[in-house]
C-alpha atoms as an extended CHARMM CRD file, in Angstrom:
* protein
*
       157  EXT
         1         1  UNK       CA            -23.3660000000      -27.3490000000      -30.0410000000  PROA      1               0.0000000000
         2         2  UNK       CA            -23.4730000000      -26.8130000000      -26.2560000000  PROA      2               0.0000000000
         3         3  UNK       CA            -19.9880000000      -28.3250000000      -25.8800000000  PROA      3               0.0000000000
         4         4  UNK       CA            -18.6300000000      -26.0060000000      -28.5870000000  PROA      4               0.0000000000
         5         5  UNK       CA            -20.2380000000      -22.9690000000      -26.9050000000  PROA      5               0.0000000000
         6         6  UNK       CA            -18.7330000000      -23.8910000000      -23.5120000000  PROA      6               0.0000000000
         7         7  UNK       CA            -15.3290000000      -24.4710000000      -25.1040000000  PROA      7               0.0000000000
         8         8  UNK       CA            -15.4650000000      -21.0350000000      -26.7680000000  PROA      8               0.0000000000
         9         9  UNK       CA            -16.4090000000      -19.3850000000      -23.4500000000  PROA      9               0.0000000000
        10        10  UNK       CA            -13.4840000000      -21.0890000000      -21.7000000000  PROA      10              0.0000000000
        11        11  UNK       CA            -11.1050000000      -20.0610000000      -24.4790000000  PROA      11              0.0000000000
        12        12  UNK       CA            -12.2740000000      -16.4320000000      -24.4720000000  PROA      12              0.0000000000
        13        13  UNK       CA            -12.1070000000      -16.1410000000      -20.6880000000  PROA      13              0.0000000000
        14        14  UNK       CA             -8.6070000000      -17.6260000000      -20.5570000000  PROA      14              0.0000000000
        15        15  UNK       CA             -7.4030000000      -15.1860000000      -23.2040000000  PROA      15              0.0000000000
        16        16  UNK       CA             -8.7380000000      -12.2320000000      -21.2600000000  PROA      16              0.0000000000
        17        17  UNK       CA             -7.0620000000      -13.1620000000      -17.9420000000  PROA      17              0.0000000000
        18        18  UNK       CA             -3.6540000000      -11.6770000000      -18.7680000000  PROA      18              0.0000000000
        19        19  UNK       CA             -5.3210000000       -8.4170000000      -19.8040000000  PROA      19              0.0000000000
        20        20  UNK       CA             -7.2850000000       -8.2290000000      -16.5750000000  PROA      20              0.0000000000
        21        21  UNK       CA             -4.1970000000       -8.9580000000      -14.5000000000  PROA      21              0.0000000000
        22        22  UNK       CA             -2.2160000000       -6.2950000000      -16.3060000000  PROA      22              0.0000000000
        23        23  UNK       CA             -4.9380000000       -3.6920000000      -16.0190000000  PROA      23              0.0000000000
        24        24  UNK       CA             -5.3010000000       -4.1640000000      -12.2680000000  PROA      24              0.0000000000
        25        25  UNK       CA             -1.6190000000       -3.9060000000      -11.4520000000  PROA      25              0.0000000000
        26        26  UNK       CA             -1.2880000000       -7.6070000000      -10.6750000000  PROA      26              0.0000000000
        27        27  UNK       CA              1.9350000000       -7.5810000000      -12.6800000000  PROA      27              0.0000000000
        28        28  UNK       CA              3.4280000000       -5.0760000000      -10.2330000000  PROA      28              0.0000000000
        29        29  UNK       CA              5.7300000000       -6.9280000000       -7.8290000000  PROA      29              0.0000000000
        30        30  UNK       CA              5.0970000000       -6.5880000000       -4.1110000000  PROA      30              0.0000000000
        31        31  UNK       CA              8.0820000000       -6.7540000000       -1.8050000000  PROA      31              0.0000000000
        32        32  UNK       CA              8.9150000000       -6.3100000000        1.8460000000  PROA      32              0.0000000000
        33        33  UNK       CA             12.2500000000       -4.6680000000        0.9710000000  PROA      33              0.0000000000
        34        34  UNK       CA             11.5740000000       -2.6960000000       -2.2160000000  PROA      34              0.0000000000
        35        35  UNK       CA              9.3890000000        0.1570000000       -3.4440000000  PROA      35              0.0000000000
        36        36  UNK       CA              9.2430000000       -0.9920000000       -7.0670000000  PROA      36              0.0000000000
        37        37  UNK       CA              5.5320000000       -1.7030000000       -6.6340000000  PROA      37              0.0000000000
        38        38  UNK       CA              4.7250000000        2.0220000000       -6.3260000000  PROA      38              0.0000000000
        39        39  UNK       CA              6.7980000000        2.9120000000       -9.4070000000  PROA      39              0.0000000000
        40        40  UNK       CA              5.0690000000        0.1450000000      -11.3540000000  PROA      40              0.0000000000
        41        41  UNK       CA              1.6090000000        1.2450000000      -10.2060000000  PROA      41              0.0000000000
        42        42  UNK       CA              2.3200000000        4.8160000000      -11.2890000000  PROA      42              0.0000000000
        43        43  UNK       CA              2.9670000000        3.4060000000      -14.7750000000  PROA      43              0.0000000000
        44        44  UNK       CA             -0.1930000000        1.2520000000      -14.6300000000  PROA      44              0.0000000000
        45        45  UNK       CA             -2.4790000000        3.9030000000      -13.1260000000  PROA      45              0.0000000000
        46        46  UNK       CA             -0.7200000000        7.2770000000      -13.5380000000  PROA      46              0.0000000000
        47        47  UNK       CA             -1.8380000000        9.9380000000      -11.0720000000  PROA      47              0.0000000000
        48        48  UNK       CA              1.0420000000       12.3950000000      -11.4490000000  PROA      48              0.0000000000
        49        49  UNK       CA              3.1110000000       14.2780000000       -8.8890000000  PROA      49              0.0000000000
        50        50  UNK       CA              0.1580000000       15.0050000000       -6.5970000000  PROA      50              0.0000000000
        51        51  UNK       CA             -1.2340000000       11.4690000000       -6.7660000000  PROA      51              0.0000000000
        52        52  UNK       CA             -0.7520000000        8.8260000000       -4.0930000000  PROA      52              0.0000000000
        53        53  UNK       CA              1.9710000000        6.8480000000       -5.8870000000  PROA      53              0.0000000000
        54        54  UNK       CA              4.3940000000        9.7570000000       -6.3890000000  PROA      54              0.0000000000
        55        55  UNK       CA              3.3360000000       12.0240000000       -3.5320000000  PROA      55              0.0000000000
        56        56  UNK       CA              3.1270000000        9.4560000000       -0.7360000000  PROA      56              0.0000000000
        57        57  UNK       CA              3.7980000000        5.8240000000       -1.6700000000  PROA      57              0.0000000000
        58        58  UNK       CA              7.1720000000        6.2350000000       -3.3700000000  PROA      58              0.0000000000
        59        59  UNK       CA              8.7760000000        8.8750000000       -1.1310000000  PROA      59              0.0000000000
        60        60  UNK       CA              7.7600000000        7.3500000000        2.2080000000  PROA      60              0.0000000000
        61        61  UNK       CA              8.4710000000        3.7880000000        1.1370000000  PROA      61              0.0000000000
        62        62  UNK       CA             11.9370000000        4.8130000000       -0.0870000000  PROA      62              0.0000000000
        63        63  UNK       CA             12.6030000000        6.8440000000        3.0760000000  PROA      63              0.0000000000
        64        64  UNK       CA             11.8070000000        3.8930000000        5.3310000000  PROA      64              0.0000000000
        65        65  UNK       CA             13.8270000000        1.4610000000        3.1740000000  PROA      65              0.0000000000
        66        66  UNK       CA             16.8080000000        3.8320000000        3.2360000000  PROA      66              0.0000000000
        67        67  UNK       CA             16.6570000000        4.4430000000        7.0080000000  PROA      67              0.0000000000
        68        68  UNK       CA             15.4140000000        1.0350000000        8.1350000000  PROA      68              0.0000000000
        69        69  UNK       CA             18.7190000000        0.2580000000        9.8870000000  PROA      69              0.0000000000
        70        70  UNK       CA             18.1840000000        3.2950000000       12.1540000000  PROA      70              0.0000000000
        71        71  UNK       CA             15.3290000000        1.4480000000       13.8770000000  PROA      71              0.0000000000
        72        72  UNK       CA             15.4250000000       -1.3530000000       16.4550000000  PROA      72              0.0000000000
        73        73  UNK       CA             15.2540000000       -4.8940000000       15.0610000000  PROA      73              0.0000000000
        74        74  UNK       CA             11.5900000000       -5.2810000000       16.0950000000  PROA      74              0.0000000000
        75        75  UNK       CA             10.7250000000       -2.1140000000       14.1920000000  PROA      75              0.0000000000
        76        76  UNK       CA             12.7830000000       -3.1870000000       11.1740000000  PROA      76              0.0000000000
        77        77  UNK       CA             10.7780000000       -6.4100000000       11.0030000000  PROA      77              0.0000000000
        78        78  UNK       CA              7.5580000000       -4.4340000000       11.4080000000  PROA      78              0.0000000000
        79        79  UNK       CA              8.5800000000       -2.0220000000        8.6260000000  PROA      79              0.0000000000
        80        80  UNK       CA              9.0890000000       -4.9840000000        6.2940000000  PROA      80              0.0000000000
        81        81  UNK       CA              5.7650000000       -6.5660000000        7.2870000000  PROA      81              0.0000000000
        82        82  UNK       CA              3.7810000000       -3.3430000000        6.9040000000  PROA      82              0.0000000000
        83        83  UNK       CA              5.4680000000       -2.5530000000        3.5690000000  PROA      83              0.0000000000
        84        84  UNK       CA              4.3440000000       -5.9020000000        2.2080000000  PROA      84              0.0000000000
        85        85  UNK       CA              0.8390000000       -5.5420000000        3.6870000000  PROA      85              0.0000000000
        86        86  UNK       CA              0.3130000000       -2.1000000000        2.1500000000  PROA      86              0.0000000000
        87        87  UNK       CA              1.4860000000       -3.2070000000       -1.2800000000  PROA      87              0.0000000000
        88        88  UNK       CA             -0.5910000000       -6.3980000000       -1.2650000000  PROA      88              0.0000000000
        89        89  UNK       CA             -3.7840000000       -4.6410000000       -0.1750000000  PROA      89              0.0000000000
        90        90  UNK       CA             -3.3920000000       -1.8970000000       -2.7450000000  PROA      90              0.0000000000
        91        91  UNK       CA             -2.6400000000       -4.3200000000       -5.5430000000  PROA      91              0.0000000000
        92        92  UNK       CA             -5.8310000000       -6.2250000000       -4.7050000000  PROA      92              0.0000000000
        93        93  UNK       CA             -8.1470000000       -3.2320000000       -4.4710000000  PROA      93              0.0000000000
        94        94  UNK       CA             -7.2000000000       -0.2720000000       -6.6800000000  PROA      94              0.0000000000
        95        95  UNK       CA             -8.3370000000       -1.6000000000      -10.0420000000  PROA      95              0.0000000000
        96        96  UNK       CA            -10.7510000000        0.8240000000      -11.6400000000  PROA      96              0.0000000000
        97        97  UNK       CA            -10.3500000000        3.5070000000       -8.9700000000  PROA      97              0.0000000000
        98        98  UNK       CA             -9.7510000000        7.1570000000       -9.8440000000  PROA      98              0.0000000000
        99        99  UNK       CA             -6.6330000000        8.8560000000       -8.4430000000  PROA      99              0.0000000000
       100       100  UNK       CA             -8.4540000000       10.4650000000       -5.5060000000  PROA      100             0.0000000000
       101       101  UNK       CA            -10.0660000000        7.1440000000       -4.6610000000  PROA      101             0.0000000000
       102       102  UNK       CA             -6.6620000000        5.4160000000       -4.7600000000  PROA      102             0.0000000000
       103       103  UNK       CA             -5.3360000000        7.8880000000       -2.2040000000  PROA      103             0.0000000000
       104       104  UNK       CA             -8.3400000000        7.3900000000        0.0890000000  PROA      104             0.0000000000
       105       105  UNK       CA             -8.1080000000        3.5980000000       -0.2100000000  PROA      105             0.0000000000
       106       106  UNK       CA             -4.3790000000        3.6650000000        0.4930000000  PROA      106             0.0000000000
       107       107  UNK       CA             -4.7810000000        5.8860000000        3.5450000000  PROA      107             0.0000000000
       108       108  UNK       CA             -7.5190000000        3.5980000000        4.8690000000  PROA      108             0.0000000000
       109       109  UNK       CA             -5.2480000000        0.5920000000        4.3380000000  PROA      109             0.0000000000
       110       110  UNK       CA             -2.4890000000        2.2250000000        6.3630000000  PROA      110             0.0000000000
       111       111  UNK       CA             -4.4180000000        2.0080000000        9.6160000000  PROA      111             0.0000000000
       112       112  UNK       CA             -5.4780000000       -1.6160000000        9.1670000000  PROA      112             0.0000000000
       113       113  UNK       CA             -2.0290000000       -2.7100000000        7.9520000000  PROA      113             0.0000000000
       114       114  UNK       CA             -0.3070000000       -0.8820000000       10.8060000000  PROA      114             0.0000000000
       115       115  UNK       CA             -2.5550000000       -2.5650000000       13.3780000000  PROA      115             0.0000000000
       116       116  UNK       CA             -2.5770000000       -5.9950000000       11.6800000000  PROA      116             0.0000000000
       117       117  UNK       CA              1.2300000000       -6.1260000000       11.5140000000  PROA      117             0.0000000000
       118       118  UNK       CA              1.8080000000       -5.1460000000       15.1420000000  PROA      118             0.0000000000
       119       119  UNK       CA              2.4190000000       -1.3910000000       15.2770000000  PROA      119             0.0000000000
       120       120  UNK       CA              0.5610000000       -1.1810000000       18.5950000000  PROA      120             0.0000000000
       121       121  UNK       CA              2.9590000000       -3.7100000000       20.1390000000  PROA      121             0.0000000000
       122       122  UNK       CA              6.0880000000       -1.7170000000       19.2350000000  PROA      122             0.0000000000
       123       123  UNK       CA              7.7130000000        0.2690000000       22.0500000000  PROA      123             0.0000000000
       124       124  UNK       CA              6.2250000000        3.7700000000       22.3010000000  PROA      124             0.0000000000
       125       125  UNK       CA              9.5410000000        5.4370000000       21.3880000000  PROA      125             0.0000000000
       126       126  UNK       CA              9.6370000000        3.3970000000       18.1640000000  PROA      126             0.0000000000
       127       127  UNK       CA              6.0100000000        4.2570000000       17.3800000000  PROA      127             0.0000000000
       128       128  UNK       CA              6.8760000000        7.9180000000       17.8900000000  PROA      128             0.0000000000
       129       129  UNK       CA              9.9510000000        7.6180000000       15.6600000000  PROA      129             0.0000000000
       130       130  UNK       CA              7.8730000000        6.0710000000       12.8630000000  PROA      130             0.0000000000
       131       131  UNK       CA              5.2700000000        8.8090000000       13.1770000000  PROA      131             0.0000000000
       132       132  UNK       CA              8.0310000000       11.4440000000       13.1860000000  PROA      132             0.0000000000
       133       133  UNK       CA              9.1830000000       10.1300000000        9.8030000000  PROA      133             0.0000000000
       134       134  UNK       CA              5.6520000000       10.6960000000        8.5310000000  PROA      134             0.0000000000
       135       135  UNK       CA              5.3910000000       14.2760000000        9.8310000000  PROA      135             0.0000000000
       136       136  UNK       CA              5.5900000000       15.7220000000        6.2970000000  PROA      136             0.0000000000
       137       137  UNK       CA              2.3860000000       13.8850000000        5.4360000000  PROA      137             0.0000000000
       138       138  UNK       CA              0.5000000000       15.7510000000        8.1480000000  PROA      138             0.0000000000
       139       139  UNK       CA             -0.1190000000       18.6310000000        5.7520000000  PROA      139             0.0000000000
       140       140  UNK       CA             -2.9410000000       16.4460000000        4.4190000000  PROA      140             0.0000000000
       141       141  UNK       CA             -6.2410000000       16.1920000000        6.3120000000  PROA      141             0.0000000000
       142       142  UNK       CA             -6.6290000000       12.4870000000        5.4230000000  PROA      142             0.0000000000
       143       143  UNK       CA             -3.3360000000       11.7470000000        7.1940000000  PROA      143             0.0000000000
       144       144  UNK       CA             -4.6080000000       13.4450000000       10.3670000000  PROA      144             0.0000000000
       145       145  UNK       CA             -7.6790000000       11.2170000000       10.1930000000  PROA      145             0.0000000000
       146       146  UNK       CA             -5.4140000000        8.1790000000        9.7790000000  PROA      146             0.0000000000
       147       147  UNK       CA             -3.2770000000        9.1980000000       12.7600000000  PROA      147             0.0000000000
       148       148  UNK       CA             -6.3840000000        9.5910000000       14.9410000000  PROA      148             0.0000000000
       149       149  UNK       CA             -7.7460000000        6.1890000000       13.8730000000  PROA      149             0.0000000000
       150       150  UNK       CA             -4.3750000000        4.6050000000       14.6170000000  PROA      150             0.0000000000
       151       151  UNK       CA             -4.2090000000        6.3250000000       17.9960000000  PROA      151             0.0000000000
       152       152  UNK       CA             -7.6450000000        4.9420000000       18.8720000000  PROA      152             0.0000000000
       153       153  UNK       CA             -6.8020000000        1.4490000000       17.6040000000  PROA      153             0.0000000000
       154       154  UNK       CA             -3.6770000000        1.3600000000       19.7630000000  PROA      154             0.0000000000
       155       155  UNK       CA             -5.3420000000        3.2840000000       22.5980000000  PROA      155             0.0000000000
       156       156  UNK       CA             -2.4550000000        5.7440000000       22.7160000000  PROA      156             0.0000000000
       157       157  UNK       CA             -3.2580000000        8.7050000000       25.0240000000  PROA      157             0.0000000000
């Protein structure tokens, strides 16, 4: 009887894995050169025009992909690394979060991904250029907080 019970538990848990993966966005592809992840996540966890996916993730990801060639090679490589980092961290952590929580989590991930992928080692003029691209996001208080945390992490005056 115990063997049958264990077999049933294994069978049930294996059947539920695809559902759990789908619900958490694990089916959404991460990429260092594409923004499909954000479009996919909006379908998985819709937050609308004011939510993180449509209001920040998609437009800024697409802007940096489109203009990547306008940056120095070191910054192009960094843009690809940070794009992948942001997508991977979000995919791992947003399951079950409400839209406001997704935005907060994503903003928090920006600072750690920027630092972990070498933003602080980029030439100052490239750091400034990247931040200039993000100037539209500064209408949001959370983005100001992110910029200050990044400044401190890089010890930028």
